N, C-alpha and C positions, 0 to 999 in steps of 0.2 A: 504494500500500500504506500503510495507516494505521500509527501507532506501535505499536499492540498486536499487529497481525499481524507487524510487523517484529521485535518482541521475541520472539514465539513462534518465529520462524524462527531466532533466535540461540541457542535452547536447545540445549545439547550434553550436559547432565548433570542429575542429580537436584538438585544444588546450584543450578544456573541456574534451574530451575523453582521451587524453594523461594523464591528471591529474588524472582521475579516474583509468586508467590502472596502473599508477605509485603507487597509494595508494594500489592497489590490488596486487602489485608485478608483474604486467604484462607489464611494460614499463621500459626500462633501458636507461641510457645515456652512450654512448661510447665516453669517453673523450680522449682516446689514439689517437694519430695522425694516420690517415689512408690515403692511396692512393685511389683516386676514383676507380681505377682498379689496382689489382683485389680485394682489401681489402673489399670494401662495398659489392661486390658480394659474397665473401667468407663468410663473417659474416652472410649475409642473408640466404645463403644456409645452413650453420651450424644450424641456428636457426630453419629453416623450417623442420628439422628432427623430431622435436617434434610438431606434428600437434595438440596435445591436449593442450599444455601449453606454446608454444613459445611466448616470449614477443615482443612488438614493440621495435625497437631500434632507438634511436636518435643519429646521428653522429654530433658532434659539432666541430670537429677539422679535416677538410678535406684538404689535401695538394692541393694547388693551388686555394682554395676557402676560403680565410680568412674571418671569421665572418659569414659564411653561414652554415645553418643546413639542414640536410637531414634525413628523417625518412622512415624506411621500416618496414614491418610486423605489421602494425596497425590492419589488419584483418587476421593476420597470424596464429591464433590458434582458436580452438573451445572455449577455455576459454575467449578469447577476444570477440568472437561473443556472448557468454553468457552474459558477462558484458554489452555489447551494448544493449542487450534486458532486462537488469535489472535482470538477473538470476545469481546464484552463479557459481563460478568456479567449474568444475566437472560435470556440467549438461551434460547429454548424448546427442549425436547427434540426436537420435530419439526424445528426449524431446524438443530439439531446433527446430526440424522440425515442430512439432505440435504447438509450441509456435508461430512460424512464420505463419503457416497455419491458426491459430486462429485469427491472426491480419490482414489477407490478405484482400486487397481491398483499396478503397479510400473514403469510405462513411464518415469516421470521420476525414478527412483531415482538417488541419487548416493552412492557408497560411497568413503570415503577411509580410507587405512591410515596409522596412526601407528607409527613404529618403537617396538619394545618398550621401549627405554631411555628414550623420551620420553613414554610413556603414563602418565598419573596412576595408573592401576590398579596399576602395578608399582612404586609408590614404596616399598612394604614387602613383603617376601616371607618366608614361613615354609615350610621344606622338611623340618624334623625336629622331633620333640617336639610334633607338632600336637595342639592341644586346642581344639576348637570351642567348648567351654563357657567358655573364657577369652577367645576372640576375639569371640564373639557374645553380646549381652545377651538370651538366649533366655528364654522363658516359655511357659506353656500358653495358647493362644489362647482356648480354652473350658475351663470348670472341669473337665470329665471327660475331656479329651483324654488319650490314653495316654502322652503324653510331650511333648517340645518339638518343635514343627513350624516349618519355614520356610514361611510361607504365601504369600510374594510373590516367590519366587526365580524368575528366568528361566533355564532350563536349556538350554544350547547343546550340541548333539551332532552328530556326522557319521554318515551312513549307513555301517554297517560294510562293506558290499559295494561302495560307490562313494564313498569318503571325499573325493575331490577335486571332487565336484560341489557347487558353492556353493548351488544351489537346494535340494538334498537335505539341506543342513545345517539342522537343525531348531532352533528356539528356542521353548520352551513353558513355561508355568507349571504345575507339578505339585506335589503336596504331598510334602514331604520331612520325615521324622521322624529326629531324631538317635538313633542306636543306641549311641553311644559317643563318646569324644573325637575319633575319627578315622574314623567310619563313619556312614552314614545309609541309610535305605530310600527308595525312590521308588515312589509308587503311580500307575499309569496304567491305561488299558484298551486292548485291541487296536486299536480304531479310531483312537486317537491316533497321531500321528507317532512319538512316543517309544515307544509300545507296539510299533509296527511294527519299530523299530530293535532293541529288546530281543529280539524273537522272531528277527530275522535274525541277531543276534550269537550267540544260543544254538543256532540251527540250524546255523550254519557254524563255530562255535568261534572266530570273529574277535573281537578286543577291542572293547569299547565304552567309550570315554573321553568324559567330559562336563566341562563348565565351568559351575558354578552361580554365576550373577551376582546380586548383591544390591545394592539401591540404584542403580537404573538410569535411563537416559534415559526420561522418562515416555512418550515416543512409542513406544518399543519395548515397554514393559510392556503396553500395550493390545493390541499385535499378538502378543505371546507368549501371550495368552489368546484369540486369534482363530482360528476354524476356516478357514484357507486351505488351498490344495492342497499335497500332499506335496512337490512340486518347486518350490514358490513360497517365496521367502525373506522371512521376517519382517523382516529388516533392510531389504530393499528396499522393502517395503510401508510401513514406518515412515518411511523417508526421503521417499518420495513424498507421504505424508500431511503431513509437516512442511514439505515444500518446501525441504529443506536436506540437506546431506550428513550421513550417519551415520558417526561416527568409530569405526573398528575397529582392533584390534591382535591379536596372537597370544597365546594363553595358553601357559603352560609346556608343556602337553601337546598343542599344535598346533591348537587350535580358535580360530576367529574369535570374539572377544569385544568388548564395548564398551570403548573406551579410557578412558572416564571413569566407569565403574562404581565403586561404593564398595568392594565386596568380591567376590572371585571364588574359589570353592572348586574345585580340580581333583580329579577322582576317576575311578576305573575300576570298572566293574561286575564283581562276582565271579560268573563264569558258573556257572549251575546252582544257585546258593545262594539260599535264601529264608529270611526270618525273619518273625516276627509283627509286624504293624504296626497301629496304631490302638488304640482308637477315636479318631475325629476329628470335631469338629463341622463339618459340611459345609454347602455353600451352600443345600441344601433346608431347612436349619434343624433337622437331626436328626443324631445321631451315626451314623457309617457302620459301626461294628462293627470286628471284628478280622479281618485277612486276612494271608496270607503275601505278601511283596513282595520284589523284588530288592534286594540290598544292594550298596552302593558303598563302596569304600575310598578315603579321602582321601589324595592324594599330595602336595599343596601348597596353600598359600593365599596369594593376593596381595591387598593392600588399599591404599587411599590412607592418607595420614597423617590421623589423627583421623577414621576412617570413620564414616559414618552407617548404622546397621542399619535397613533398611526392612522393615516387616511390615504385616500387614493384619488387621482383624477380619473374620471370616467366620462366619456362623451364620444364625439366623433373620432374614429380610430385614425391613427394608431395610438393607444394609450396603455397605461400600466395594466388595465383590465385584460388586454389581449395577451400580454406576456405572462401574466399571473395564471390565466386559465387555459390558454390556447393548447399547449401540449398535454395538459391534464384533462382536457376535453377529448383530445385525439386518442390518448392511450386507452381509456376504458372502452371506447367504441371498437378499437383495434382488438382488444382482448376478448370482448364479447362476440365479435364477428368470427374470430379464429376458432371459437369453440365449435362452430358448425362448418366454417369454411376456412380451412388452413391455407387455402390459396391466396387469401388476403395478405398482402406484403407490407402495406403501410397505410396510415390514415392521417390526413391533414385536415383538422377541423379548427384551424387557428382563427378563422375569420368571424368576428362578432359572435363569439361563443358557439361556433358551429352552425350559424345560419347558412353558411356555404361550406361544404366539405368536398374533399378530393380523396378518392380511395383507389389504390393500385391493387391489381388482382391478376393472378395467373388464370386465364380463361380455361375452364375445364371443358367447355363445349360452347357452341354458338348460343348467344343470348345469356350466358352464365353471369356476366357482370350485372345485368339488369336484376337477376334474382338476388344477388348480393346486395344491391342497392335497396331493394324492397325490404330485405332483412334489416339493413341499417336503420330504416325508418321505424322499426319496431323496438330498437334498443331503448333503454330508459331515457337517454338524452335525445335520441332521434325522434321520439314520439312528438315532442313539442318544438324541437329546435332545428333539425336538419331540413332546411327548406329547399336548398339547391344542392344537388349531388352531381359531381362529375366523376365518372368511372374511367380509369386509365389502365393500361397494361403495366405489368411488373417491370418492363424496361423503361418506364417513365417515372421519374422521381416526382411524387406529388408535392414536394416542398420546393420544387424548382418551377416557377410559373412559366419560364421560357419553354421548358419541356411540355408542360401541360397545354400551353397554347399551341405548340406543334401538334400534339395529339388531337386537340380540338379541330385544328385546321386540316389535318390529313386523314383522320379516322372517324369523323362524324358525318353522318348523313341525316337528312331531315327526319327520317323515320326512326332514328336512334334517340329521339327526344320523346320523353313521356311526361305528360302533365296530369297530376292527380288533384282534382278540385275538391274543395270542401273538406279539408283535412284539419286535424288539430294544429294549432299554431301558438307560439308564445305570445301572450297578449300585447307585449310592448313592441312587437315587430311593426314598424310603421307601414308596411305594405300589406298587412292583414286585411281581409275583406271586412271583417268586424273583429274586435279584440278577441283572440282565442280561436279564430278560424281563418284558414287561408289555403293556398295552393302549394303543391310540391312539384319540383322540377327535377327530372333525372336526365342527364346527358350521358349516353354511352359513347365514350371516345376510345373504346378498345378496338383492336384490329379484328379483321374478319376471320372467321373459321368456317370450314365446311360444316353443314351443307349450304352456307351462304354461297351464292353463285360466283362471287368474286374469288372465293378461296383464300388461301393465305397470301398476305401481301409479301412482295419481294423487297425487303428492307435492307438498307445499309446498316451494318452492325459495327458501330464504333467500339473500341476496346473499353471494357468496363471491369469492375471488380476491385479487390483490395489493392492491387498494384497501382491502379489509376487513382484510387483514394489517397494512397501514400504520396504519390507524385503531387497531387493537389495540395496536400499539407506542406510538402517541401517547398512548393512555389510560394505559399502564403508565408512560411517562415523566412524565406529569402527576401520577400518584400519587407518583412519587419526587421531585417538586418541581422538575423540569427541563423545559425546552421540548423538543419533538420535533425 
């Protein structure tokens, strides 16, 4: 194991990762005085223009919030994702995809529990006179947001009907809008684990208590936004990916939380109550409008001494949202498809949380790629999100849009396009017919196989494989002035 991989395995908190990023030139401190709006937003947007190398940015001089710190861009570039995985800066997106895919699952998970009295998250605790506006340096993420949103909070919750099942304990990133000093709304959809638990609580009248974690282990943050199975643990998946134990402790309301998070807000849903939420600038790059959402009452707040408030810029791509979730949207779809179709060779669902996906496949027979595409639409994420699917052959790298466009240009006929009307759709898709319903598009850009009358295409076969990959790395290293 090299030093970088060893350092990555030693990460237990946001602070550990920020230290690693700073050493690698991937985290900077913004000491100049900034206004919460528009300065924090403007700096985050400017940084996100460099999807490959943007640094995390720590603001330590925020007007109106003396002594408070905010960080954005922790997962804001592929170089940061590479360092999280113990890989060097400059690792390609394709290489990162297969690194994640190779670690996928929870078989090697290690969970360790820290006594509450020893957990850094419980260094400070507020149980009365709670005012989130004093505790958090909040601001509008986009100019016309309807209020202050927590854009990168990981929400831990237990199944109301089976609260002792560790696997059914969900951790997810949802948008939270502050509705007062001690209340907030949570927006989700029925297909999400949190949506399922909200419906169960209101159907049965059982309480739904949650713990909102802010400033978290960077390995958990990616899985909190990952579409895994309902009975699969995000904590376990994060541990397996990092190759190290995840440190947990108990929140005051009995939920497993990260022992080293910066801030945890404990709350309980007010059954049957809804208040207006939004608008909010969402990941498709549009405002999602105003809807009624469940409201939660804050019961306590725990935080570390001198906590760091982590937030995200989310809006018209490319933003931190895309690098945070892109590969962790691709990897579960890849794993789920390969259970039935081992011919699937890669999945690129980087674009706007998988609203457009590109899947490469070894065609088993004529029309096989279309069958795989239809299966992709029935995966947990595909049901609501995979709107446009492009199917390419295994000799096309789905992460190289030049190759994808070549396949579209040379391997697609008009009758290779399938439109499926009146399908489920994520409600915040601005192209939906009505919120929650839209169309699906499948483009088969794979080559022809018999019994197609064209038969097999006569293609130029450029050299490919590990030797070419190594030569590409050598060329990149020579550009950087180092030897391969």
